[in-house]
C-alpha positions as semicolon CSV with decimal commas, in nm:
position;residue;x (nm);y (nm);z (nm)
1;X;-0,548;0,453;-5,379
2;X;-0,845;0,245;-5,260
3;X;-0,614;-0,028;-5,131
4;X;-0,408;0,229;-4,942
5;X;-0,724;0,376;-4,791
6;X;-0,852;0,033;-4,683
7;X;-0,514;-0,053;-4,532
8;X;-0,508;0,275;-4,341
9;X;-0,855;0,212;-4,202
10;X;-0,757;-0,141;-4,095
11;X;-0,446;-0,015;-3,918
12;X;-0,651;0,247;-3,734
13;X;-0,900;-0,018;-3,624
14;X;-0,622;-0,244;-3,501
15;X;-0,464;0,041;-3,308
16;X;-0,798;0,133;-3,154
17;X;-0,861;-0,227;-3,056
18;X;-0,526;-0,239;-2,887
19;X;-0,595;0,080;-2,698
20;X;-0,918;-0,057;-2,554
21;X;-0,806;-0,415;-2,511
22;X;-0,877;-0,561;-2,169
23;X;-0,582;-0,710;-1,988
24;X;-0,568;-1,086;-1,976
25;X;-0,720;-1,262;-1,677
26;X;-0,490;-1,309;-1,382
27;X;-0,274;-1,618;-1,427
28;X;-0,275;-1,810;-1,097
29;X;0,024;-2,027;-1,007
30;X;-0,060;-2,381;-0,886
31;X;0,089;-2,334;-0,538
32;X;0,292;-2,094;-0,324
33;X;0,627;-2,269;-0,377
34;X;0,586;-2,249;-0,753
35;X;0,477;-1,886;-0,727
36;X;0,791;-1,793;-0,533
37;X;1,008;-1,984;-0,780
38;X;0,854;-1,796;-1,072
39;X;0,885;-1,467;-0,887
40;X;1,258;-1,525;-0,842
41;X;1,300;-1,611;-1,209
42;X;1,100;-1,308;-1,327
43;X;1,206;-1,061;-1,056
44;X;0,847;-1,009;-0,946
45;X;0,650;-0,996;-0,624
46;X;0,407;-1,264;-0,505
47;X;0,038;-1,192;-0,446
48;X;-0,114;-1,457;-0,217
49;X;-0,493;-1,470;-0,192
50;X;-0,611;-1,666;0,115
51;X;-0,972;-1,775;0,067
52;X;-1,230;-2,037;0,166
53;X;-1,510;-2,193;-0,034
54;X;-1,776;-2,052;0,202
55;X;-1,642;-1,694;0,206
56;X;-1,885;-1,458;0,032
57;X;-1,642;-1,165;0,018
58;X;-1,382;-1,395;-0,140
59;X;-1,626;-1,456;-0,425
60;X;-1,689;-1,082;-0,448
61;X;-1,313;-1,026;-0,476
62;X;-1,302;-1,269;-0,768
63;X;-1,604;-1,109;-0,931
64;X;-1,532;-0,737;-0,899
65;X;-1,160;-0,693;-0,827
66;X;-0,971;-0,959;-1,018
67;X;-1,176;-0,878;-1,329
68;X;-1,077;-0,511;-1,309
69;X;-0,854;-0,401;-1,597
70;X;-0,619;-0,194;-1,382
71;X;-0,576;-0,475;-1,129
72;X;-0,511;-0,727;-1,405
73;X;-0,246;-0,509;-1,569
74;X;-0,061;-0,449;-1,243
75;X;-0,075;-0,819;-1,162
76;X;0,059;-0,911;-1,503
77;X;0,347;-0,663;-1,488
78;X;0,460;-0,696;-1,129
79;X;0,325;-1,009;-0,960
80;X;0,310;-1,384;-0,966
81;X;-0,033;-1,459;-0,820
82;X;-0,145;-1,762;-0,623
83;X;-0,460;-1,866;-0,440
84;X;-0,439;-2,059;-0,113
85;X;-0,740;-2,244;0,024
86;X;-0,689;-2,165;0,392
87;X;-0,883;-2,470;0,512
88;X;-0,678;-2,709;0,299
89;X;-0,344;-2,540;0,381
90;X;-0,350;-2,474;0,757
91;X;0,031;-2,465;0,779
92;X;0,053;-2,183;0,524
93;X;-0,236;-2,000;0,690
94;X;-0,059;-2,026;1,026
95;X;0,276;-1,917;0,882
96;X;0,126;-1,589;0,764
97;X;-0,103;-1,548;1,066
98;X;-0,419;-1,529;0,855
99;X;-0,734;-1,508;1,066
100;X;-1,002;-1,381;0,830
101;X;-1,103;-1,408;0,467
102;X;-1,027;-1,290;0,219
103;X;-0,674;-1,189;0,315
104;X;-0,431;-1,092;0,041
105;X;-0,060;-1,081;0,128
106;X;0,202;-0,922;-0,096
107;X;0,543;-1,086;-0,061
108;X;0,892;-1,051;-0,198
109;X;1,011;-1,352;-0,395
110;X;1,199;-1,480;-0,089
111;X;0,883;-1,466;0,124
112;X;0,913;-1,137;0,310
113;X;0,578;-0,968;0,369
114;X;0,549;-0,614;0,234
115;X;0,180;-0,541;0,273
116;X;-0,148;-0,719;0,340
117;X;-0,512;-0,650;0,265
118;X;-0,728;-0,793;0,547
119;X;-1,070;-0,823;0,388
120;X;-1,245;-0,707;0,074
121;X;-1,147;-0,382;-0,093
122;X;-1,299;-0,222;-0,404
123;X;-1,089;-0,228;-0,723
124;X;-0,946;0,126;-0,703
125;X;-0,823;0,079;-0,347
126;X;-0,691;-0,272;-0,417
127;X;-0,498;-0,143;-0,719
128;X;-0,349;0,132;-0,500
129;X;-0,233;-0,132;-0,253
130;X;-0,074;-0,331;-0,536
131;X;0,117;-0,022;-0,648
132;X;0,218;0,043;-0,288
133;X;0,361;-0,309;-0,265
134;X;0,564;-0,245;-0,580
135;X;0,688;0,082;-0,428
136;X;0,783;-0,101;-0,108
137;X;0,983;-0,352;-0,309
138;X;1,190;-0,064;-0,446
139;X;1,231;0,075;-0,095
140;X;1,352;-0,262;0,035
141;X;1,608;-0,283;-0,244
142;X;1,727;0,072;-0,178
143;X;1,756;0,007;0,196
144;X;1,969;-0,300;0,125
145;X;2,194;-0,095;-0,104
146;X;2,241;0,177;0,159
147;X;2,319;-0,075;0,432
148;X;2,571;-0,245;0,205
149;X;2,734;0,093;0,150
150;X;2,760;0,142;0,526
151;X;2,972;-0,173;0,549
152;X;3,253;-0,003;0,361
153;X;3,214;0,362;0,458
154;X;3,108;0,573;0,749
155;X;2,744;0,673;0,753
156;X;2,617;1,027;0,735
157;X;2,317;1,172;0,922
158;X;2,133;1,199;0,590
159;X;2,185;0,830;0,512
160;X;2,071;0,732;0,861
161;X;1,759;0,947;0,822
162;X;1,682;0,794;0,483
163;X;1,725;0,442;0,618
164;X;1,501;0,528;0,911
165;X;1,233;0,647;0,670
166;X;1,268;0,339;0,450
167;X;1,250;0,089;0,735
168;X;0,952;0,266;0,889
169;X;0,770;0,243;0,558
170;X;0,866;-0,126;0,543
171;X;0,724;-0,185;0,889
172;X;1,048;-0,258;1,076
173;X;1,011;-0,022;1,371
174;X;1,323;-0,150;1,547
175;X;1,551;-0,070;1,254
176;X;1,371;0,256;1,187
177;X;1,422;0,371;1,546
178;X;1,790;0,271;1,535
179;X;1,868;0,476;1,225
180;X;1,649;0,772;1,315
181;X;1,815;0,788;1,656
182;X;2,157;0,798;1,489
183;X;2,045;1,082;1,261
184;X;1,907;1,280;1,555
185;X;2,217;1,215;1,767
186;X;2,431;1,348;1,482
187;X;2,239;1,676;1,500
188;X;2,037;1,645;1,179
189;X;1,722;1,854;1,173
190;X;1,463;1,823;0,898
191;X;1,083;1,810;0,868
192;X;1,101;1,456;0,728
193;X;1,311;1,330;1,017
194;X;1,077;1,499;1,263
195;X;0,774;1,333;1,103
196;X;0,928;0,986;1,102
197;X;1,032;1,023;1,466
198;X;0,682;1,132;1,566
199;X;0,528;0,834;1,386
200;X;0,744;0,578;1,566
201;X;0,758;0,741;1,909
202;X;0,408;0,876;1,976
203;X;0,075;0,706;2,033
204;X;-0,280;0,814;2,109
205;X;-0,343;1,180;2,201
206;X;0,034;1,251;2,200
207;X;0,053;1,138;1,837
208;X;-0,244;1,354;1,740
209;X;-0,093;1,659;1,908
210;X;0,251;1,605;1,753
211;X;0,108;1,554;1,402
212;X;-0,109;1,863;1,428
213;X;0,197;2,062;1,532
214;X;0,402;1,918;1,245
215;X;0,132;2,003;0,992
216;X;0,110;2,361;1,114
217;X;0,487;2,397;1,087
218;X;0,517;2,236;0,743
219;X;0,215;2,340;0,531
220;X;0,401;2,302;0,200
221;X;0,574;1,970;0,268
222;X;0,571;1,699;0,001
223;X;0,468;1,461;0,280
224;X;0,155;1,659;0,366
225;X;-0,079;1,385;0,242
226;X;0,103;1,118;0,442
227;X;0,097;1,324;0,762
228;X;-0,271;1,411;0,713
229;X;-0,359;1,045;0,657
230;X;-0,169;0,941;0,970
231;X;-0,345;1,214;1,167
232;X;-0,680;1,090;1,039
233;X;-0,597;0,735;1,144
234;X;-0,486;0,853;1,489
235;X;-0,807;1,055;1,530
236;X;-1,013;0,754;1,423
237;X;-0,831;0,544;1,682
238;X;-0,958;0,788;1,943
239;X;-1,308;0,777;1,788
240;X;-1,291;1,146;1,698
241;X;-1,475;1,085;1,376
242;X;-1,528;1,442;1,260
243;X;-1,161;1,532;1,304
244;X;-1,059;1,206;1,134
245;X;-1,270;1,288;0,829
246;X;-1,129;1,641;0,809
247;X;-0,770;1,513;0,814
248;X;-0,838;1,240;0,559
249;X;-1,019;1,482;0,330
250;X;-0,711;1,703;0,338
251;X;-0,493;1,406;0,243
252;X;-0,724;1,313;-0,045
253;X;-0,735;1,669;-0,175
254;X;-0,360;1,719;-0,143
255;X;-0,257;1,406;-0,332
256;X;-0,562;1,229;-0,478
257;X;-0,365;0,975;-0,684
258;X;-0,123;0,872;-0,409
259;X;-0,171;0,571;-0,184
260;X;-0,237;0,807;0,105
261;X;-0,495;1,000;-0,095
262;X;-0,681;0,697;-0,230
263;X;-0,699;0,532;0,113
264;X;-0,804;0,856;0,278
265;X;-1,091;0,909;0,035
266;X;-1,216;0,553;0,090
267;X;-1,185;0,559;0,470
268;X;-1,339;0,905;0,496
269;X;-1,649;0,777;0,318
270;X;-1,671;0,475;0,548
271;X;-1,645;0,692;0,858
272;X;-1,914;0,927;0,726
273;X;-2,150;0,641;0,645
274;X;-2,093;0,431;0,958
275;X;-2,034;0,685;1,232
276;X;-2,116;1,044;1,142
277;X;-2,441;0,949;0,969
278;X;-2,537;0,739;1,271
279;X;-2,468;1,029;1,503
280;X;-2,679;1,260;1,286
281;X;-2,963;1,006;1,281
282;X;-2,953;0,982;1,661
283;X;-2,989;1,360;1,693
284;X;-3,299;1,374;1,470
């Protein structure tokens, strides 16, 4: 009985240790070519960290972000990671149009950029960007599948709308506009199509007005957080800081765990600290 009890206790301790184990440190590939080769073999993305020896925020990224358990786990599961000394690799720096440090670029295995982080971000936000890159990989694969299907069959307005959404998320405005135009020409009407069209066809005050109208018309949409975030960004671009914070707060409250929600919470705090607080100080 004693031996059984001891064994049970040991198993519990082992299980507990596993539950609280910290993910292994990020394993950095020796160079970008090797990282892409490994990514192809393992069906992973590539995380490229452009740094310099004199960059203080690069050191902060190493110290506070790459030691974060969540970041390490995501990196281990989904990425092959590589560091590039921008001063020693000017051709790679130029290829990816890197102008400041740190800059982290998330790539597909064949070198297509999905997302970049220009500057330092705290761990929670950086982890959200990593997850977003993984999501974008899935979107790119799905877009390729849909386009392959269109080679053998006639497209439908719904497929065109979906492809427009996917390519807009992936940053290809030309393709997004092409497919969204086809969906609209075919007579499709939907809140999602309307939102995507607004986001690629409006700028400045016109974008703000169109997003506000869309939000009023679609208060229960599953894309409420996305639209609120985009409205906040548009308001910030016009330096309407109070309105930007209100929109971003709505995005964060609507979907706190989503990429839109996490970014909105972070940016809302920055705007409050840098702009609204300054305005309040000037009034006193």
